[in-house]
C-alpha positions in Angstrom: 9.6 82.7 14.4 9.5 79.9 11.8 11.0 76.6 13.1 11.4 74.4 9.8 12.2 70.7 10.0 12.5 68.5 6.8 11.7 65.0 8.2 13.8 62.4 6.9 12.3 58.7 6.3 13.1 56.3 9.1 15.3 53.3 9.2 13.4 50.3 8.0 13.6 48.5 11.3 12.8 51.4 13.4 9.5 51.0 15.1 7.3 54.1 15.3 6.8 53.7 19.1 4.0 56.1 19.5 0.6 54.8 20.6 -2.1 57.2 22.1 -5.8 58.0 21.6 -7.1 61.0 19.5 -9.1 64.0 20.9 -12.4 63.7 19.1 -16.1 63.5 18.8 -18.9 61.0 17.6 -21.4 60.4 14.9 -24.9 61.6 14.6 -27.7 59.2 13.3 -25.1 56.2 14.0 -25.8 54.3 17.3 -23.3 54.5 20.1 -22.2 51.2 21.4 -21.3 51.7 25.1 -18.4 49.4 26.3 -15.3 49.7 28.3 -12.4 51.2 26.1 -9.0 50.1 27.1 -7.3 51.6 24.0 -10.2 53.4 22.5 -11.6 53.5 19.0 -12.9 51.0 16.5 -11.3 47.6 15.4 -9.6 47.7 12.0 -12.0 45.4 10.4 -14.8 48.0 10.8 -15.5 50.5 8.3 -16.0 54.3 9.0 -19.5 55.6 8.0 -19.4 58.6 6.0 -22.4 61.0 4.8 -21.4 62.5 1.7 -24.1 64.4 -0.1 -24.9 64.1 -3.7 -23.0 67.5 -4.4 -20.1 66.2 -2.6 -20.1 62.8 -4.7 -20.5 64.8 -7.9 -17.6 67.1 -7.0 -15.4 64.1 -6.2 -16.2 62.4 -9.4 -15.2 65.5 -11.2 -12.0 65.9 -9.4 -11.0 62.3 -10.4 -11.8 63.2 -13.9 -9.6 66.1 -13.8 -6.7 64.3 -12.0 -6.9 61.4 -14.6 -6.6 63.8 -17.5 -10.2 63.0 -18.7 -10.7 66.8 -19.4 -7.3 68.3 -20.1 -8.3 71.7 -20.8 -12.1 72.3 -20.6 -15.2 70.7 -19.0 -18.1 69.8 -21.3 -21.2 71.8 -21.1 -23.6 71.5 -18.1 -26.1 69.6 -20.3 -23.5 67.0 -21.5 -22.1 66.7 -17.8 -25.4 66.3 -16.3 -26.3 63.6 -18.6 -23.0 61.7 -18.3 -23.0 62.1 -14.3 -26.7 61.3 -14.2 -27.5 64.4 -11.9 -29.7 67.3 -12.2 -28.5 70.7 -13.1 -28.6 72.4 -9.8 -26.6 69.5 -8.2 -23.9 69.8 -10.9 -23.7 73.7 -10.7 -23.4 73.4 -6.8 -20.6 70.8 -7.4 -18.8 73.1 -9.9 -19.0 76.1 -7.5 -17.3 74.0 -5.0 -14.4 73.0 -7.3 -14.1 76.7 -8.2 -13.7 77.5 -4.5 -11.2 75.0 -4.1 -9.2 76.3 -7.1 -9.6 73.4 -9.5 -11.5 75.4 -11.8 -12.0 78.8 -13.4 -15.3 80.2 -14.1 -15.8 80.9 -17.6 -15.6 84.5 -18.8 -17.8 83.4 -22.2 -19.6 80.4 -22.9 -20.7 77.4 -21.2 -17.2 75.6 -20.2 -15.0 75.9 -17.4 -11.4 75.9 -17.6 -9.3 73.4 -15.6 -6.4 75.2 -14.0 -3.1 73.8 -14.2 -1.7 71.9 -11.4 -5.4 70.7 -10.2 -4.3 67.0 -10.7 -2.0 66.6 -7.8 1.6 67.3 -6.8 3.3 64.3 -8.8 1.4 64.3 -11.8 4.5 66.0 -13.6 6.8 63.3 -12.5 8.7 65.2 -9.9 9.4 64.8 -6.3 6.8 66.6 -4.2 6.9 68.7 -1.0 4.1 68.4 1.8 4.1 71.1 4.5 2.9 70.8 7.7 1.9 73.7 9.6 1.6 73.6 13.4 1.3 75.9 16.4 3.4 73.8 18.3 6.9 72.6 18.0 7.5 69.2 17.0 8.8 68.1 20.3 5.7 69.7 21.9 3.3 67.8 19.9 0.7 65.4 22.0 1.4 61.8 21.4 -1.7 61.3 19.1 -0.4 64.3 16.6 3.2 63.2 16.6 1.9 59.8 15.7 -0.1 61.5 12.8 3.2 63.2 11.6 5.2 60.2 11.8 2.9 57.9 9.9 2.7 60.9 7.2 6.5 60.8 7.0 6.8 57.1 6.5 4.0 57.2 3.9 5.4 60.1 2.0 8.8 58.9 1.8 7.5 55.8 0.0 5.9 57.9 -2.6 9.3 60.0 -3.0 7.8 62.9 -1.3 9.5 65.1 1.3 7.5 66.2 4.6 8.7 69.6 6.0 7.5 70.7 9.4 6.7 74.2 10.2 6.2 75.6 13.5 5.0 79.4 12.8 2.8 80.6 15.9 2.2 83.8 14.1 0.1 81.5 11.4 -2.3 80.8 14.1 -3.1 84.5 15.3 -6.3 86.4 14.8 -4.3 88.1 11.8 -2.1 85.6 10.3 -1.8 87.1 6.7 1.6 88.5 7.0 3.2 85.4 8.7 1.3 83.1 6.2 2.5 85.3 2.9 6.0 85.2 4.4 5.7 81.4 4.8 4.3 80.8 1.4 7.2 82.8 -0.2 9.8 80.7 1.7 8.1 77.3 1.2 7.0 76.1 -2.1 4.8 73.1 -0.8 2.5 71.1 -3.3 0.1 70.5 -0.2 -0.3 72.0 3.2 -1.4 70.0 6.1 -2.8 72.3 8.9 -2.7 70.8 12.4 -5.9 72.6 13.9 -6.6 76.3 12.7 -8.8 79.4 13.4 -11.1 81.0 11.0 -8.8 83.7 9.8 -6.2 81.0 8.7 -8.8 78.9 7.1 -9.9 82.0 4.8 -6.5 82.9 3.9 -5.9 79.5 2.5 -9.4 79.7 0.7 -8.4 83.2 -0.8 -5.1 82.1 -2.0 -6.3 78.8 -3.5 -3.4 76.7 -2.1 -4.0 73.1 -1.8 -4.8 72.5 2.0 -6.1 69.7 4.2 -7.2 70.9 7.6 -6.7 68.2 10.4 -9.5 69.6 12.4 -12.8 71.2 11.6 -13.4 74.3 9.5 -16.3 76.7 10.0 -19.4 76.0 7.7 -18.8 78.7 5.6 -15.0 78.0 4.7 -15.0 75.2 2.0 -11.7 73.7 2.8 -11.1 69.9 2.6 -10.8 68.7 6.5 -10.8 65.6 8.5 -12.1 65.4 12.0 -14.1 63.6 14.6 -17.8 64.6 14.5 -18.0 66.7 17.4 -21.5 68.0 16.8 -22.8 64.5 17.0 -21.0 63.6 20.0 -22.2 66.5 22.0 -25.8 65.8 20.8 -25.4 62.3 22.2 -23.9 63.6 25.5 -26.7 66.1 25.9 -29.5 63.2 25.5 -27.3 61.0 28.1 -27.4 63.8 30.4 -31.0 64.4 30.0 -31.8 60.6 30.5 -29.9 61.0 34.0 -32.1 63.8 35.0 -29.6 66.5 34.7 -31.4 69.9 33.8 -28.6 72.5 34.3 -25.7 71.9 31.9 -22.6 73.9 31.7 -20.6 73.7 28.3 -16.9 74.5 28.8 -15.5 75.5 25.4 -12.8 77.9 24.0 -13.9 81.5 23.5 -12.6 81.6 19.9 -14.4 80.3 16.7 -12.8 77.0 16.2 -14.9 75.0 13.9 -15.0 71.9 16.3 -16.0 74.1 19.4 -18.7 75.8 17.4 -20.1 72.5 16.3 -20.0 70.9 19.7 -22.2 73.8 21.1 -24.6 73.4 18.0 -25.0 69.8 18.8 -25.4 70.2 22.5 -28.3 73.0 21.9 -30.0 70.6 19.5 -30.2 67.8 22.1 -31.2 70.1 25.0 -33.7 72.2 23.2 -36.2 73.4 25.8 -35.5 70.6 28.2 -32.6 71.7 30.1 -31.0 75.2 30.9 -27.6 75.5 28.9 -24.8 77.7 30.4 -21.7 78.2 28.0 -18.5 79.0 29.8 -16.1 80.5 27.2 -12.3 80.3 28.2 -9.2 81.6 27.0 -7.5 78.2 27.3 -5.7 78.8 30.6 -6.4 76.7 33.6 -6.9 80.0 35.7 -9.6 81.1 33.3 -11.3 77.7 33.3 -11.2 77.7 37.2 -12.8 81.1 37.4 -15.5 80.4 35.2 -16.3 77.2 37.1 -16.3 79.1 40.2 -18.6 81.8 38.9 -21.0 78.9 37.6 -21.1 77.2 41.1 -22.1 80.4 42.7 -25.2 80.5 40.8 -28.4 79.4 42.3 -29.0 76.8 41.4 -25.3 75.8 40.2 -25.0 73.5 37.2 -25.7 69.7 37.9 -23.5 68.6 34.6 -20.5 69.8 33.0 -19.6 68.9 29.2 -16.0 69.8 28.4 -14.8 70.2 25.0 -11.0 69.2 25.5 -9.6 66.5 27.6 -7.0 68.6 29.3 -9.7 70.9 30.5 -11.9 68.2 31.7 -9.0 67.2 34.0 -9.0 70.8 35.2 -12.8 70.9 35.7 -12.7 67.5 37.4 -9.9 68.5 39.9 -11.4 71.9 40.5 -14.9 70.7 41.3 -13.3 68.2 43.9 -11.1 71.1 45.4 -14.5 73.0 45.8 -16.3 70.0 47.5 -18.6 69.1 44.7 -19.0 65.4 44.5 -18.7 63.9 41.0 -21.2 62.5 40.0 -23.4 62.9 42.9 -23.7 66.6 42.7 -22.6 67.2 39.2 -21.8 65.0 36.4 -18.8 65.5 33.9 -18.2 64.3 30.4 -15.1 64.9 28.3 -15.9 65.4 24.6 -12.3 64.1 23.8 -10.1 61.6 25.0 -6.7 61.0 26.7 -4.9 58.3 28.4 -4.9 60.4 31.6 -8.7 60.3 31.9 -8.6 56.6 32.4 -6.2 57.1 35.3 -8.4 59.4 37.4 -10.8 58.3 40.2 -13.6 58.4 39.2 -12.8 57.5 35.5 -14.0 60.3 33.4 -16.9 59.6 31.0 -15.5 60.4 27.4 -15.6 59.5 23.6 -12.8 58.1 21.9 -11.4 57.4 18.4 -8.4 55.1 17.8 -5.4 57.3 16.9 -3.8 55.0 14.4 -7.1 54.4 12.4 -7.4 58.4 12.3 -3.8 58.9 11.0 -4.3 56.1 8.5 -7.4 57.9 7.1 -5.3 61.2 6.7 -2.3 59.6 5.4 -4.3 57.8 2.7 -6.0 61.2 1.7 -2.4 62.9 1.5 -1.0 60.1 -0.5 -3.9 59.9 -3.1 -3.4 63.6 -3.7 0.5 63.5 -4.4 0.4 60.6 -6.5 -2.1 62.5 -8.8 -5.5 62.2 -7.1 -7.9 64.6 -5.4 -8.2 65.8 -2.0 -11.4 64.4 0.1 -14.6 66.4 -0.1 -14.8 69.0 2.6 -15.8 68.0 6.2 -15.0 64.2 6.3 -16.0 63.1 9.7 -15.0 59.9 11.6 -17.1 58.2 14.2 -15.7 57.3 17.7 -16.9 55.1 20.7 -18.6 56.1 23.9 -16.5 55.2 26.9 -19.0 55.2 29.9 -16.6 56.0 32.6 -17.9 56.7 36.2 -18.8 60.4 36.1 -22.3 60.4 34.9 
């Protein structure tokens, strides 16, 4: 079933009326500043640190040159490009390979030059009205507040650029075998850019194979070279692991989804890096249901000795774990500490207040909107894997 909605621009005096906190992670080498969070996130005056590699920066410069028409049909040879960009040949080749994977370039059949594919310069380069498709596993009215805020901000910004935002709710696209549903959708909707609100590996690989312009709001697997924007879940869980070790916790359970979502896998990697050989890690892989989360927690509590800390990947499941531990007579944090990787307003309404990480939803939305507007106005999508840094909210559960 494809629920399709074209979102019209709002009235000039209509307030957005959507305020919430985004479910995200944290930074790695950057220091975490612990302070009570009333609304979460960083102030608008603070810049968000990024960690692009030289390859990613070279790819960005090449994208901008293609978008601006500097190379209308072919790129110069590698020696000329290396000298112009002041990078080594290996770096240049890695950047060119990235652009080939994104569909901006075609590998040459003969000679040194690479052909620039038509349309690589953005949706509005030809001066026509663009269409941006938003693909979601949830209906518009079911979106959590932070995601609804993002969609609303994109709608406003794209309307100002003369673009239409079309929302698609197609559950089949998020299944383990999404190819048929995605092919049907692509045949029906001629979007110049797709915004995917969270996705699994099969969908990501389909967009990569088809070469359709796509921005994943969430995390991609390392081997899937799609542009994405998310919090740094790996760094957040690394920080959480060190925090639990400092508090003497040695038997830690990670509660995560069983499927290979990029953010879930990154979370597990980050926690393993922090714990190394200093603590025992038990991974509880659930199917997303409350019943399965509770069953896995019960099984972990029957172990001898049971976990003395739980790190939970999603805020809604952190609430499930907290209330179930209390139901089983486990005192938090006396018997077991609890940290939520993500934030939600409900976590600050519990007693005890849940320790978590938070990123300002409006700031995150502005970063996504900026990337989308740059693309539809003739620019390029951001380098793959842009990560934003949240703040640590101490809470009372560690």
